[in-house]
SEKE-915826 format. One record per atom (N, C-alpha, C, O): x, y, z; residue in three letters. Coordinates in steps of 0.02 Angstrom, whole numbers, plus 50000, padded with zeros to 5 digits. Layout:
<rs>
XYZala...
</rs>
This chain:
<rs>
488945292149330met488685291549262met488365284649255met488615279749282met487805284349218pro487475277949208pro487915273049171pro487875267049182pro488335275449127gly488765270949089gly489265267249133gly489425261449121gly489525270749185asp490005267649230asp489695261749268asp490025256649275asp489085262449292asp488745256949328asp488665250949282asp488755245249303asp488505252349221trp488415246849172trp489085243249161trp489095237149158trp489635247049155leu490295244149145leu490515240049206leu490785234549198leu490385242749266his490565238949327his490185232449331his490465227349348his489535232649317ala489125226649320ala489365221549269ala489405215549283ala489535224049209arg489785219549157arg490445216449178arg490565210449167arg490895220449208tyr491545218049231tyr491455212549283tyr491785207349279tyr491025213649332tyr490925208749386tyr490585202449360tyr490745196949384tyr490115203049313arg489805197149283arg490335193049246arg490355186949251arg490755196449208arg491275193049170arg491765189449217arg491975183849204arg491945192749271arg492405189949320arg492085183849355arg492425178849367arg491445184149370thr491095178549401thr491065172549354thr491185166949375thr490905173849290val490885168449241val491575165249234val491625159149230val492095169349231leu492775166749225leu492955162549286leu493255157149280leu492775164949345gly492915161249407gly492555154549408gly492835149549428gly491925154549386leu491545148249383leu491845143449332leu491855137349343leu492095146149278ala492395141849227ala493045138749252ala493205133049233ala493425142249294leu494065139649318leu493985134849378leu494445131049392leu493425135049412thr493325130849471thr493445123449457thr493805120249497thr493175120449403pro493335113349392pro494075112049381pro494325106749401pro494425116649350leu495135115749339leu495515115749405leu495985111849414leu495325120149451leu495645120249516leu495495113849554leu495925111349590leu494895111249547gly494715104849578gly495145099249551gly495345094849588gly495285099449485cys495715094249455cys496415094649484cys496725089449496cys496665100649496ala497335101449524ala497355098449594ala497845095149612ala496825099449633thr496795096549700thr496765089049696thr497125085549733thr496345086349651arg496305079049643arg496965076249620arg497165070849641arg497315079849575ala497965077449551ala498465077149608ala498855072349612ala498455082049652ala498905081949710ala498735076049756ala499185072749782ala498085074749766asp497875069049806asp498105062549774asp498335058049809asp498055061949707asp498265055949672asp499025054849680asp499255049249686asp499405060249678val500125059749686val500275057049756val500695052549763val499955059649806glu500065057249875glu499855049949881glu500195045949915glu499295048049850ala499035041149854ala499465036249814ala499415030249824ala499885038749769ala500315034349729ala501005033349760ala501385029049739ala501175037449810lys501835036849842lys501895029949876lys501405027449902lys502485027049875pro502585020549908pro502515021149984pro502525026650011pro502455015450017pro502405015550090pro502995019350121pro503565018750098pro502855023250172ala503365027350204ala503335026250280ala502815024450307ala503895027550314pro503885026950387pro503315030850418pro503155036450397pro503005027850467asp502425030450505asp501765029350471asp501245031050499asp501755026450410asp501115024350379asp500835018550420asp501215014850451asp500185017750419his499865011750446his499545008050388his499645010050330his499175002750400phe498874998850346phe498124998650353phe497854998850409phe497784998150295val497064997250294val496904991150251val497254989650203val496354987750269phe496154981750233phe495984983450161phe495654988450147phe496204979050114leu496044979850043leu495314978150030leu494984981649991leu495054972950062ser494374970550047ser494074967150108ser494384966850161ser493484964550098gly493144960850151gly492724965350196gly492644971350181gly492474962650250pro492024966550294pro492374972450328pro492044977150350pro493034972250332lys493404977750364lys493744982250312lys494194986050329lys493534981750249lys493844985750196lys493914993050217lys493444996150240lys494544995650209gly494675002650225gly494825003950299gly495025009450316gly494714999050343gln494844999950414gln495584998450429gln495914994850392gln495825001250483ile496515000350504ile496624993050524ile496214990050559ile497194990250501val497384983350518val497764983550585val498264987050592val497504979650633leu497834978950698leu498194972250701leu498034967750662leu498674971550746val499044965250753val498554959550762val498634954250730val498044960350804asp497564955050818asp497134953150757asp496804947950758asp497124957350705asp496744955850644asp497124950850599asp496824948050553asp497754949850612val498174945550570val498234938750606val498534938350660val497944933550576ala497934926950608ala498634924150616ala499034924350570ala498764921450675leu499414918250688leu499484912050644leu499054907650646leu500014911750604gly500134906050560gly499794906450493gly499784901450457gly499514912050475gly499194912950410gly498444911950413gly498194909350463gly498094913850362pro498344916650298pro498534923950305pro498444927150357pro498804926550250gln499014933450248gln498404938050241gln497864936050221gln498514944450258val498024949750249val498294954250194val498874956150195val497864955950146gln498064960650094gln497864967650117gln497304968750140gln498324972350111ala498204979150136ala498574984250095ala499054982750060ala498334990450101tyr498684996150072tyr498945000350129tyr498635000750182tyr499515003650120pro499755008250170pro499325014550169pro499025016250118pro499295017950225ala498935024350230ala499375029150269ala499665027350320ala499425035150243ala499835040250275ala499545042150343ala498955040750355ala499935045250386pro499675047250451pro499065051750447pro498645051750493pro498995055550392asp498395059750384asp497785055850358asp497255058750349asp497875049350347gly497315045150324gly497285043950249gly496875039950227gly497715047250210thr497725046150138thr497945039050124thr498505037050140thr497495035150092val497665028250075val498085028350012val497895031449962val498645024950014arg499115024849957arg498925019149909arg499305014449900arg498335019849879asp498065014549835asp498045016549762asp497735013049721asp498355022049743ala498355024249673ala498855020349631ala498855020949570ala499275016449663ser499745012049627ser499665005049654ser499695003949714ser499575000249609arg499514993349631arg500164990749661arg500164985849697arg500714994149646leu501364992249674leu501394993349750leu501864991049782leu500904996849778asn500894998149849asn500524992649888asn500534992749950asn500224987849854leu499864982549888leu500354978349928leu500894976449904leu500164976849990val500604973350037val500244967250064val499624967250070val500624962050081val500354956350118val500664956350187val501274957150196val500234955550237leu500434955250307leu500294948150332leu499774945350317leu500754945350369ala500654938750399ala500964938850469ala501404942950483ala500724934350512arg500964934350581arg501164927250602arg500814922350588arg501734926850635phe502014920450656phe502304921150726phe502394926650752phe502454915550756asp502834915550819asp503514918550802asp503854916050758asp503714923950837pro504354927150821pro504944922250821pro505424923250784pro504924917150863ala505474912250867ala505534908250802ala506054905350789ala504994907950762ser505014904050699ser505294908150641ser505394905350586ser505424914550651leu505674918850597leu506434918650594leu506764918450646leu506704918550534lys507434919050525lys507664925850551lys507274930550555lys508304926350569asp508564932450601asp508414938850563asp508154943650592asp508564939050499gly508444945150459gly507704946950456gly507524952750456gly507294941850452thr506564942950450thr506314945450517thr505914950150520thr506554942450571arg506364944450638arg506544951750651arg506174955350685arg507114954050623ala507344960950633ala506864965950602ala506794971550627ala506534964150547arg506054968650514arg505344967950541arg504934972350532arg505204962350575ala504534960950599ala504374964750663ala504824967550695ala503734964950681ala503514967850744ala502964963350772ala502464962150739ala503064960950832asp502594956350865asp502444950350820asp501884947750820asp502944948150782gly502864942350738gly502534943850672gly502444939350631gly502344950150660val502024952150597val502564954150547val503014957950562val502504951350487val502954953050431val502544956350376val501944955150370val502884960350335ala502544963850280ala502984963450218ala503584964750220ala502664961550162tyr503014960950099tyr502594963950043tyr501984964650049tyr502934965749989ser502574967749929ser502134961949907ser502344956149910ser501534963449884ala501084958349859ala501124957749783ala500674954949751ala501664960249754ile501764960049682ile502334955249667ile502904956249689ile502184950049628cys502664944849613cys503264947649574cys503184952049531cys503844945149589thr504454947349556thr504554943949489thr505034945549453thr504104939349470his504154935949406his503874940249350his504244942549307his503214941449352gln502904945549300gln502414950649328gln501994953249292gln502454952049392gly502054957349422gly501344955449439gly500924959849449gly501194949049443cys500524946749462cys500424947449537cys500914948249574cys499804947049561pro499694947549633pro499894941149671pro499764935549647pro500194942049728val500354936549773val499784936649824val499834940049875val499254932849810asn498654933549850asn498344926949874asn497764926749894asn498734921549871ile498494915049893ile498954912649949ile499544914149950ile498664908949996trp499044906150051trp499044898550045trp498524895550036trp499634895550050ser499694888250051ser499804886150124ser500344887050151ser499284883350154gln499334881150224gln499844875450231gln500224875250279gln499834870850182glu500294865150187glu501024867050179glu501464863650204glu501164872550143arg501864874750132arg502044880850175arg502614883050174arg501554883550212asp501664889750250asp501974895050205asp502504897850222asp501654896350148ala501964900750099ala501444904950063ala500864903050056ala501674910750040phe501274914949995phe501324911849926phe501844909049907phe500784912449886val500774909649819val500564915049769val500074918649781val500934915649714cys500734920149660cys500164916749622cys500214910949604cys499634920449610ser499044917549578ser499124916349503ser498704912949473ser499634919049472cys499724918049399cys500134911949382cys499914907549344cys500744911549409his501214906349388his501444901849446his501894897749437his501144902749505gly501254898149560gly501904898749598gly502084894149634gly502254904349591ser502854905149632ser502654904949706ser502144907849725ser503064901649747leu502964901349819leu503504905249854leu504094904949836leu503304909049906phe503764913249944phe503704911550018phe503154911050044phe504264910750052asp504284909050123asp504284915450165asp504794918850169asp503714917150197pro503684923350235pro504104923350298pro504244928650325pro504304917450323lys504704917050384lys505454918050369lys505854918950414lys505614917950304asn506314918550284asn506384923850229asn506634922450174asn506164929950244gly506254935450198gly505884934750132gly506084937750082gly505334930950131ala504944929650070ala505384926950014ala505304928449956ala505864922750035glu506304919349988glu505884914849942glu505384911949963glu506094914249879val505744909949830val505874902649849val506444900449855val505324898949860val505354891949878val505254887549816val505544882149810val504844890049770asp504684886249710asp504404891049658asp504124896249675asp504474889249595gly504174893149541gly504664897549504gly505264897549519gly504414901349456pro504844905149412pro505084911949439pro505494915149406pro504844914149496ala505054920749521ala505814920849531ala506084916249560ala506144926149507pro506884926349511pro507164928949577pro507754928149591pro506744932149619arg506994934949681arg506444935349734arg505854934749718arg506644936549795ser506184937149851ser505734943249843ser505874947749804ser505184943249880leu504744949149883leu505074954349927leu505334952649980leu505084960649906pro505354965849949pro504964966350015pro504354965550016pro505324967550069ala505024967850136ala504994975050161ala505384979350140ala504524976150206leu504484982450243leu504684981150315leu504524975950343leu505044985850345gly505164985550416gly504534987950452gly504204992550428gly504384984950509leu503764986650545leu503914988450618leu504434986850645leu503424991750648lys503394992750720lys502644992550738lys502224992850694lys502504992050801val501804991950824val501714997450875val502124998450920val501165001150866lys501005006550913lys500275005850932lys499835006350889lys500135004650995asn499455003751020asn499064998450980asn498474999350966asn499404993150962gly499084987650925gly499044988650850gly498844984150814gly499224994650826thr499204996150755thr499874994650723thr500404996350750thr499864991350665ile500474989650628ile500694995850589ile500304998650551ile501304997950600ile501575004150571ile502205002550530ile502594998250548ile502285006150474val502885005450433val503465008750470val503415014550492val504015005050478ala504625007750510ala505165009450458ala505555014050468ala505165005650401ser505655007150349ser505365005250281ser504915001050277ser505625008250229thr505365007250161thr505535000350135thr505894996550167thr505274998650076phe505394992150046phe506144990750041phe506544995250028phe506324984550052ser507024982450052ser507324981849981ser507924980949974ser506904982349931gly507134981749862gly506604984349814gly506084986849835gly506744983749751arg506284986049700arg505664981449697arg505724975349698arg505084984549694val504454980949693val504284978649622val504404982249574val504024972549616gly503794969949552gly504354966549514gly504884965049541gly504204965249450phe504704961749409phe505144966849375phe504964972649366phe505734964549356ile506214968849321ile506284966149250ile506554960749240ile506034969849201pro506064967349132pro506784966449109pro507234970149130pro506884961549066ala507554960149040ala507774965248989ala508324964748963ala
</rs>
């Protein structure tokens, strides 16, 4: 019957329009899942990628981290390549020293003399993104807290109330890999 063909055509057109209308919503669900993965904290077997500079987004190798400072700012990236940059709390500072110069607890978490700490100050959550060559220390850019990377990022000076949380590391084929999660809560703890 001619009426049936018309109904079938109308049904398929309606279904196509509905499918096209839902496509952006399905894309949002995929992006939301990607954002969730990118917001997860560093996890074992993640590697690191440069935050900025000429190597931005590239994998950080041991040889990319200068012996004796300054630090490298990096984000962790999952083994599948998902960069965990959806949360600023995931920003990490990497530094490299002679392993003999590291305190015992720090040496235990380090790999090939490379140490990794949260780059978020424990005072008010500002970035720890400056290097003091004369003090061999990380410096918070807001209120000047100094952290000793050779001794568990212990507070050397300033208002920060506690050390920067550390990550355990390992090295595989020259690539710096997360071996264990942060040693404590990242950022400041409101009163």
